[in-house]
C-alpha positions in Angstrom: 201.6 -26.0 138.2 200.4 -27.0 142.0 197.1 -27.9 142.2 194.8 -26.5 144.7 194.1 -28.9 147.9 190.8 -30.7 147.7 190.0 -29.6 151.4 190.5 -25.5 149.6 187.3 -26.3 147.4 185.8 -28.5 150.0 185.3 -25.4 152.6 185.0 -23.1 149.4 181.6 -24.4 149.0 180.9 -24.8 152.7 182.0 -21.1 153.7 179.3 -19.9 150.4 176.3 -21.9 152.0 177.1 -19.9 155.6 177.5 -17.2 154.0 174.5 -17.3 152.1 172.5 -18.8 154.8 173.0 -15.8 157.2 171.3 -13.8 154.5 168.9 -15.2 154.0 167.6 -15.8 157.2 165.5 -13.1 157.5 163.6 -13.8 154.2 163.0 -17.2 155.3 161.8 -16.1 158.5 159.1 -13.6 156.5 158.2 -16.9 154.0 157.5 -19.5 156.9 155.7 -16.7 158.8 157.6 -16.9 162.2 158.0 -15.2 165.3 161.5 -14.6 166.4 160.9 -17.2 169.5 159.5 -19.6 166.7 162.8 -18.8 164.4 164.8 -19.3 167.8 163.4 -23.0 168.2 164.1 -23.9 164.5 167.4 -22.5 165.0 167.6 -25.2 167.5 166.7 -28.3 165.1 170.3 -27.7 162.9 172.0 -28.8 166.1 169.9 -31.5 166.5 170.2 -32.6 163.0 173.6 -31.9 163.2 175.2 -33.8 165.8 174.2 -37.4 165.2 175.4 -36.3 162.1 178.6 -35.3 162.5 179.7 -38.3 164.9 178.8 -41.3 162.3 180.7 -39.2 159.4 184.0 -39.9 161.0 183.8 -43.6 160.4 182.1 -43.0 156.9 185.0 -41.3 155.6 187.3 -44.2 157.4 185.8 -46.6 155.4 185.0 -44.9 151.8 188.1 -42.1 151.7 187.8 -38.4 150.6 185.4 -39.3 147.3 182.4 -39.0 150.3 183.4 -35.5 151.1 181.9 -34.3 148.1 179.0 -36.3 148.1 178.2 -34.7 151.5 178.4 -30.9 150.1 175.7 -32.1 147.2 173.4 -33.3 150.2 174.4 -29.6 151.2 173.8 -28.4 148.2 170.1 -29.4 148.0 169.1 -29.5 151.3 169.4 -24.9 151.4 166.9 -25.2 148.5 165.0 -27.7 149.9 164.0 -25.5 153.0 163.8 -22.7 150.3 160.9 -23.8 148.5 159.6 -26.0 151.0 159.8 -24.4 154.4 156.1 -22.6 154.6 155.1 -23.0 159.0 157.0 -24.1 161.9 157.0 -27.6 161.0 158.0 -27.4 157.4 160.5 -25.6 159.0 161.9 -27.5 161.8 162.1 -30.4 159.3 164.0 -28.6 156.8 166.6 -27.5 159.6 166.8 -30.8 160.5 168.0 -31.9 157.2 170.0 -28.4 156.8 171.6 -29.1 159.9 172.5 -33.3 159.4 173.9 -31.8 155.7 176.0 -29.6 157.4 177.5 -31.1 160.2 177.9 -34.1 158.2 180.3 -32.1 155.5 182.3 -30.1 158.0 183.8 -33.7 159.6 184.4 -34.8 156.2 186.0 -31.3 154.6 188.0 -31.2 158.5 188.9 -34.7 157.7 190.5 -33.8 154.4 192.5 -30.9 155.5 193.9 -33.1 158.0 195.3 -36.0 155.8 196.6 -33.2 153.3 198.2 -31.5 155.9 199.6 -34.7 157.6 201.0 -35.7 153.8 202.4 -31.8 153.4 203.7 -30.4 156.4 201.9 -27.4 155.9 199.1 -25.9 157.9 196.1 -27.1 155.9 193.4 -26.9 158.6 194.4 -23.4 159.0 194.4 -22.3 155.5 191.1 -24.5 155.2 189.3 -22.6 157.6 190.7 -19.3 156.1 189.8 -20.4 153.1 186.2 -20.9 154.7 185.8 -17.7 156.4 186.7 -16.3 152.5 183.6 -17.7 151.0 181.6 -17.0 154.0 181.9 -12.9 153.0 181.7 -13.8 149.3 178.5 -16.0 150.1 177.0 -13.3 151.6 177.7 -10.6 149.4 176.1 -12.6 146.6 173.0 -13.7 148.5 172.5 -9.6 149.0 173.3 -8.7 145.7 170.5 -11.0 144.8 168.0 -10.2 147.2 169.1 -6.5 145.8 167.8 -7.5 142.2 164.3 -8.3 143.9 165.4 -11.9 143.7 164.0 -13.9 146.6 165.6 -17.0 149.1 165.1 -19.7 146.5 166.8 -18.0 143.4 169.6 -17.3 146.0 170.0 -20.9 147.7 169.3 -22.2 143.7 172.6 -20.0 142.4 174.3 -20.7 145.4 173.7 -24.9 145.2 175.3 -24.5 141.9 178.2 -22.9 143.4 177.9 -25.8 145.6 177.3 -29.0 143.6 180.4 -28.1 141.8 182.8 -28.3 144.4 181.3 -31.3 145.7 181.8 -32.6 141.9 185.6 -31.4 141.7 186.1 -33.5 145.3 184.7 -36.0 144.4 186.4 -37.0 140.9 189.2 -36.0 142.0 188.5 -37.7 145.9 190.0 -41.1 146.4 188.1 -44.0 147.7 188.7 -46.5 150.3 192.4 -48.1 150.4 191.1 -51.3 150.8 189.5 -53.1 147.8 185.2 -53.1 147.6 185.6 -56.4 147.9 187.4 -56.5 150.8 185.7 -53.1 152.2 185.1 -53.6 156.3 184.5 -51.2 158.8 187.9 -49.1 160.4 188.4 -51.3 164.0 186.3 -49.2 166.5 188.2 -48.1 169.0 188.3 -48.7 173.2 186.1 -46.4 174.5 189.3 -44.9 177.3 191.7 -44.3 173.7 188.9 -42.1 172.8 188.7 -39.9 176.0 191.8 -37.3 175.4 190.2 -36.8 172.2 186.6 -36.0 173.7 189.0 -34.1 176.3 189.9 -32.1 173.3 186.8 -31.1 171.8 185.4 -30.1 175.1 188.1 -27.3 174.9 188.0 -26.6 171.7 183.6 -25.8 172.3 185.5 -23.3 174.5 187.5 -21.8 171.1 183.8 -22.0 169.0 181.3 -20.6 171.9 184.0 -17.4 171.7 184.2 -17.3 168.3 180.4 -17.2 167.5 179.5 -15.1 170.1 181.1 -12.5 169.1 179.8 -13.6 165.3 176.2 -13.8 166.3 176.5 -10.6 168.7 178.4 -8.3 167.1 175.6 -6.7 165.2 173.5 -6.1 168.2 176.3 -4.7 170.6 176.5 -2.2 168.1 172.8 -1.7 168.2 171.9 -1.9 171.7 174.8 -0.8 173.2 176.6 2.4 171.1 172.7 3.4 169.0 174.6 2.2 165.8 171.9 2.4 162.2 170.8 -1.1 161.2 172.7 -0.5 158.2 175.8 0.2 159.8 175.9 -2.5 162.7 175.7 -5.0 159.4 179.6 -4.3 159.3 180.2 -5.9 162.3 180.0 -9.7 161.1 181.8 -9.1 157.8 184.4 -7.1 160.0 185.0 -10.5 162.5 184.6 -12.8 159.1 187.2 -10.6 157.0 190.0 -10.3 159.4 189.2 -14.3 160.7 190.3 -15.2 157.1 193.0 -13.1 156.8 194.6 -14.1 160.3 193.8 -17.6 159.5 195.6 -16.8 155.4 198.6 -15.3 157.4 198.9 -17.7 159.5 198.7 -21.1 157.3 201.1 -19.5 154.9 203.8 -18.6 157.3 204.2 -21.9 158.5 206.6 -20.9 160.8 205.6 -19.5 164.4 204.8 -22.7 167.0 201.6 -24.4 167.3 202.1 -23.3 171.2 202.8 -19.9 170.6 200.1 -19.6 168.5 197.3 -21.2 171.2 198.8 -18.6 173.6 199.6 -15.6 171.5 196.2 -16.5 169.8 193.9 -17.0 172.8 195.8 -13.0 174.6 194.7 -11.2 171.1 191.0 -12.6 171.6 191.1 -12.0 175.2 192.4 -7.9 174.4 190.1 -7.6 172.1 187.0 -8.8 173.7 188.2 -6.9 176.9 188.0 -3.6 174.1 184.6 -4.5 173.2 183.4 -4.5 176.5 184.9 -0.9 177.0 184.3 0.8 174.0 182.3 4.0 173.9 182.2 4.6 169.9 181.5 2.6 167.1 185.2 2.3 166.0 186.8 1.2 168.8 184.5 -1.4 169.4 184.7 -2.5 165.2 188.7 -2.3 166.1 188.2 -4.4 169.0 186.0 -6.9 167.2 189.2 -7.6 164.7 191.1 -7.8 167.7 188.9 -10.9 169.2 188.4 -12.4 165.4 192.3 -12.5 165.0 192.3 -14.3 168.0 190.1 -16.6 168.0 190.3 -17.6 164.1 193.7 -19.7 164.7 192.7 -21.5 168.0 189.8 -24.0 166.8 192.5 -24.9 163.8 195.5 -24.9 165.6 193.9 -27.2 168.6 192.6 -29.5 165.7 195.7 -29.9 163.4 198.0 -30.7 166.9 195.5 -33.4 168.3 195.1 -35.6 164.8 198.7 -35.4 164.7 200.4 -39.3 163.7 196.6 -40.2 163.5 196.9 -42.7 160.4 194.9 -42.3 157.4 191.6 -45.2 158.3 191.0 -43.6 161.3 191.8 -39.8 160.6 188.0 -39.6 159.7 186.8 -41.2 163.7 189.0 -38.7 165.4 188.3 -35.3 163.4 184.5 -36.5 164.1 184.6 -36.9 167.9 186.8 -33.5 168.2 184.6 -31.6 165.8 181.1 -33.0 167.4 182.5 -32.2 171.1 183.4 -28.4 169.9 180.4 -28.2 167.6 179.0 -28.4 171.3 180.5 -24.7 171.8 179.4 -23.2 168.4 175.7 -23.9 169.0 176.2 -22.8 173.1 178.2 -20.0 172.5 175.0 -17.4 171.3 173.1 -18.8 174.0 176.2 -17.8 177.1 175.8 -14.3 175.9 172.4 -14.7 176.0 171.6 -15.6 179.3 174.7 -13.7 180.9 173.5 -10.2 179.0 170.2 -10.9 181.0 171.5 -10.5 184.3 175.4 -8.0 183.7 174.1 -6.2 180.4 176.0 -6.9 177.1 179.3 -5.1 178.5 179.6 -7.9 180.9 178.8 -11.4 178.9 181.4 -9.7 177.0 183.6 -10.5 179.7 182.1 -13.9 180.1 183.2 -14.4 176.7 186.8 -13.9 177.1 186.4 -15.5 180.2 185.5 -18.8 177.9 189.2 -18.2 175.9 190.7 -17.2 179.1 190.3 -21.1 180.1 190.9 -22.0 176.6 194.4 -20.8 177.0 194.8 -22.2 180.1 193.1 -26.1 179.2 194.7 -26.3 175.2 198.2 -27.3 176.6 196.5 -29.8 179.6 194.6 -32.0 177.2 196.9 -31.6 174.3 199.5 -33.5 176.3 196.8 -35.8 177.5 196.5 -36.9 173.9 200.6 -37.0 173.7 199.8 -40.1 175.7 197.2 -41.6 173.9 197.9 -44.2 171.1 198.0 -42.8 167.7 195.5 -46.2 166.7 194.0 -49.0 168.6 196.1 -51.5 169.0 194.3 -54.5 166.6 194.7 -58.7 167.9 198.9 -59.4 167.0 200.3 -56.4 166.5 202.3 -53.9 169.0 201.0 -50.7 170.3 201.3 -48.5 167.6 203.8 -45.3 168.1 202.3 -42.5 170.3 201.5 -39.2 168.8 204.6 -37.1 168.9 203.1 -33.6 171.3 
């Protein structure tokens, strides 16, 4: 019987958290007595906590092995409970958001590094499938949170129940995971790559940021677009984020299981579909057309970053894959944070329809730059040369 890849279990727990998080934000805001502006400021702390944690997690994964992913998922479960129980004003909310950001950012890097390792060993599109599992469990987490809130349960109960599920995934990853390949007595940090060798991975991350920005722009602004531009009722508009997440999951599963379509075709085709869907949203005159455009945008953007990351880490050795993933994911995460902000700023001058054209421009830029940075990555050694050793083989394009 084939065992479920550990990265799938890790991303399931990660998805549950973010599904619950999106559904619980209104309740967290009410419990802390925050205005929309204060909540927006507090949410910036998620990014402030995530970026440094993501940057340093890669080397920890390289040193301690995949078991650290399980420990980080446990921290993620705890962070949700902390914010639900103790965030009661702007100060405690910001402090809790820093904790959530650090735990989620670190878990993100560790889970992606684990998926990259399993993909290298199986020759399957594990990264894409793992992201499909994430999208699926975002939907499950959202629906589960809605059920708890509908039954008069509050944010603390919601995060406690989800925390048990996330902790279970963390325990499974820890038990089945492996430690460092070196013994405890001889364990040492993996060699640092010279800055010049890391620049190609930073470039990959910057292009990945374009894809992430477009993806999170649609996820965050889809419901608002239906309300503001098409006069949808709030209850109906809530279909938008669920539609996006579901279509993203379906596409990632289809692509991951087929394992036949060349990566270059996936990157170009995904960008074309995403641009078409985004333009359709901008031109939509009714809710059905807008939802169709959102579904196409989800299908297109959902394959961009997983495919780019898969190609970028191909050829990296196990003891350096974590730090490589860390650099790419941390840089790309900037786009995830700034995507919704980009739409907000652009809509203030062009309206939401014009902002959607701006999102399509981001995807078009991704399509042009992705092949260039992957070629640059292919010219970089798969690992930094060590004293007395030859330069390692170059990563295949």
